[in-house]
Structures are given as structure tokens and as C-alpha cells.
C-alpha positions as CSV (number, residue, x, y, z in Angstrom):
1,M,-7.0,101.5,94.4
2,K,-9.6,100.2,96.8
3,A,-13.3,100.9,96.5
4,T,-15.0,102.3,99.6
5,G,-18.6,102.1,98.5
6,V,-19.1,105.8,99.4
7,V,-20.8,108.0,96.9
8,R,-20.9,111.8,97.2
9,R,-22.4,114.5,95.0
10,I,-20.6,117.7,94.1
11,D,-22.3,120.8,95.5
12,D,-23.0,124.0,93.6
13,L,-19.5,125.4,94.6
14,G,-17.7,122.3,93.2
15,R,-17.0,120.8,96.7
16,V,-17.1,117.1,97.7
17,V,-17.2,116.0,101.3
18,I,-14.7,113.4,102.3
19,P,-16.4,111.2,104.9
20,K,-15.2,111.4,108.5
21,E,-14.3,107.7,108.6
22,I,-12.0,108.0,105.6
23,R,-10.4,111.2,107.0
24,K,-9.8,109.5,110.3
25,T,-8.4,106.3,108.7
26,L,-6.0,108.3,106.5
27,R,-5.2,110.8,109.3
28,I,-6.4,113.8,107.3
29,K,-7.0,116.8,109.6
30,E,-9.0,119.9,109.0
31,G,-7.0,122.5,107.0
32,E,-4.5,119.9,105.8
33,P,-3.5,120.3,102.2
34,L,-4.3,117.7,99.6
35,E,-2.7,117.3,96.2
36,I,-5.0,116.5,93.2
37,F,-4.1,114.2,90.4
38,T,-6.0,113.1,87.4
39,D,-5.5,110.3,84.9
40,R,-6.6,109.5,81.3
41,E,-9.6,107.4,82.5
42,G,-11.1,110.4,84.2
43,Q,-10.1,109.4,87.7
44,I,-9.4,112.1,90.3
45,I,-6.9,111.1,93.0
46,L,-6.5,113.1,96.2
47,K,-3.2,112.6,98.1
48,K,-2.0,114.1,101.3
49,Y,0.4,116.9,100.3
50,S,3.9,116.5,101.8
51,P,6.0,119.6,101.1
52,I,9.2,117.8,102.2
53,G,8.2,114.9,100.1
54,E,8.9,117.2,97.1
55,L,12.5,117.1,98.2
56,S,12.7,113.3,98.7
57,E,15.7,112.9,96.4
58,F,17.5,115.8,98.1
59,A,16.5,114.4,101.5
60,A,18.0,111.0,100.6
61,G,21.3,112.6,99.7
62,Y,21.2,114.7,102.9
63,A,20.5,111.6,105.0
64,E,23.5,109.9,103.4
65,T,25.7,112.8,104.2
66,L,24.5,112.9,107.8
67,S,25.1,109.2,108.3
68,K,28.6,109.3,106.8
69,T,29.5,112.4,108.9
70,T,28.2,111.2,112.2
71,G,28.5,107.4,111.8
72,H,24.9,107.0,112.9
73,I,21.6,106.0,111.2
74,A,20.0,109.1,109.7
75,C,16.3,109.3,108.9
76,I,14.3,112.1,107.5
77,T,10.5,112.0,107.8
78,D,7.6,114.1,106.6
79,K,4.5,114.2,108.9
80,D,3.4,110.8,107.9
81,T,6.2,108.6,106.7
82,V,10.0,108.1,106.6
83,I,11.1,109.6,103.3
84,A,14.9,109.0,103.5
85,V,17.2,106.7,105.5
86,S,20.9,106.0,105.4
87,G,23.2,104.0,107.5
88,G,20.5,101.5,108.6
89,S,17.9,99.1,107.2
90,K,15.9,100.8,104.4
91,K,13.4,98.0,104.6
92,E,12.8,98.6,108.3
93,F,12.3,102.4,108.0
94,L,11.8,103.7,104.4
95,E,8.2,104.6,103.5
96,Q,7.0,103.3,106.8
97,D,4.3,105.3,108.7
98,V,5.7,107.2,111.6
99,S,4.7,106.2,115.2
100,R,2.1,108.0,117.3
101,E,4.9,109.1,119.6
102,L,6.7,110.7,116.8
103,E,3.5,112.3,115.5
104,Q,2.9,113.8,118.9
105,L,6.5,115.1,119.1
106,M,6.0,116.9,115.8
107,E,2.7,118.3,116.8
108,D,4.3,119.7,120.0
109,K,7.3,120.9,118.0
110,E,9.6,119.2,120.6
111,V,13.2,118.0,120.4
112,Y,13.9,114.6,121.7
113,V,17.3,113.5,122.9
114,S,17.8,110.2,124.7
115,R,20.1,111.0,127.6
116,D,21.3,107.5,128.1
117,N,21.0,104.1,126.6
118,S,18.2,102.8,128.8
119,D,15.5,100.5,127.4
120,I,13.5,103.5,126.4
121,A,13.8,104.5,122.7
122,M,11.3,106.6,120.8
123,P,9.6,104.3,118.3
124,I,10.1,105.8,114.8
125,T,7.6,103.7,112.8
126,K,4.3,102.2,113.7
127,N,5.5,98.7,112.8
128,E,8.9,99.0,114.5
129,N,10.6,95.9,115.7
130,P,10.1,95.8,119.5
131,D,13.5,94.2,119.9
132,R,15.2,97.4,118.7
133,K,16.1,99.1,121.9
134,N,19.1,100.8,123.5
135,N,19.6,103.1,120.5
136,A,20.5,106.6,121.6
137,Q,18.5,109.1,119.5
138,V,18.2,112.7,118.6
139,V,14.9,113.8,116.9
140,Y,14.7,117.3,115.7
141,P,11.5,118.8,114.1
142,I,11.7,120.4,110.6
143,I,9.8,123.7,110.9
144,S,8.7,125.7,107.9
145,N,6.6,128.8,108.1
146,G,5.8,128.0,111.7
147,D,4.5,124.5,111.0
148,T,6.3,121.2,111.6
149,I,6.6,119.4,108.3
150,G,8.8,116.5,109.4
151,T,11.8,115.4,111.5
152,V,15.5,114.7,111.2
153,I,16.5,111.7,113.3
154,L,19.9,110.4,114.3
155,M,20.1,106.9,115.9
156,S,23.1,105.1,117.2
157,K,24.0,101.9,115.4
158,E,25.2,100.2,118.6
159,A,23.7,99.9,122.1
160,N,26.7,101.4,123.9
161,Q,26.9,104.6,121.8
162,K,25.6,107.9,123.3
163,M,24.4,111.0,121.6
164,N,26.2,114.2,122.7
165,E,25.9,117.9,121.9
166,V,27.6,117.5,118.5
167,E,24.9,115.1,117.3
168,Q,22.2,117.5,118.6
169,K,23.8,120.4,116.8
170,V,24.1,118.4,113.5
171,A,20.4,117.3,113.7
172,Q,19.4,120.9,114.5
173,S,21.4,122.3,111.6
174,A,19.9,119.7,109.2
175,A,16.4,120.4,110.4
176,T,16.9,124.1,110.1
177,F,18.4,123.9,106.7
178,L,15.6,121.6,105.4
179,G,13.0,124.0,106.9
180,T,14.5,127.0,105.1
181,Q,14.6,125.1,101.8
182,M,10.8,124.7,102.1
183,D,10.4,128.5,102.8
184,I,12.0,129.3,99.4
């Protein structure tokens, strides 16, 4: 844990204000759910709540199945990080923060399909290797109760592979299934 030097008092309703600078740094938006943890030393820890993160073990198995079925790299993200990866470098993707472009795609609830293997590839993580290009991609938002809670991503392993309608339907089915699991 890192000390911020910020001290806040609890008001008469039991509320504590999280300073704007901290909310901005941690990308916590108004109305976003936070999970509350406590420990034996009396510390209270607030963590951004990830509904799909609750299914991370299940998501890892699902990503593995997607990868084996399609022969592509499969990633599953929540709104902030990559929570499961199969068929590709776990070190490169797993638990990495998602890129601004992917965040925007989720916010807009858009599907992304690279039509060809040009030099344009949607960056998946913030620290993505700029040399990784020419990967055809399908990115499908996972929607639960009308809100985007993550994405299912299929990426080709080789530069000359293309994504077709089958990969789009597979990603759509996976995203729809994961979204319905969160509704239950």
C-alpha cells in the first residue's frame, strides 16, 4: 500500500469523500461500484468492483476453449484489465490495464472487427508492444443489465490470418454467454 498523505473525516452519515485526484488516477467514475475489504489491523480497503472478475477462473477456462476452438489468441477483459488470456503471451496481456481505445469501445458498446491485416490494430493494453501489428482482431463487448462490463477479444497469431464471420459469431456468442452469467 502507498500512503497518499490525504486525510478525510467521516461525516454524520458515515461517508468519506475520495479526493478527485485519486478518483482520476484510479479511473473511478461517479456511480461506479467499489468493494470494501477490512483486515485484522483495522484497515479498510476500497477496490473497484469487477463483476466479471468474480468469474476470473471461469473466464480463464472459457478463454482456453475459445483459443483451442478458433486457433487464435483469446482474451477476456473487465472494464479495467485483462483477466484471462489463452493462446498468447500471458506476460504481455494478463492483468495489464486496457488501452484508452478499448475503454472507449466499451463505453460506446461497439464491436470492432479488423477488416484486413493493415498496420492498424486496436491496442489491447496500455503498455502494448508497438511492434505488434498486423494482427486481425474481433472485439465484442460483454453486456450485462445494459452496461458493458468487459470484452471478449480474438486476435490472429500470424500476420496473414484474417477474421471472418465465424470468428465474429464465436466472439459474439462468448460475450453474450458471459453477459448472461452475470445477470444470474
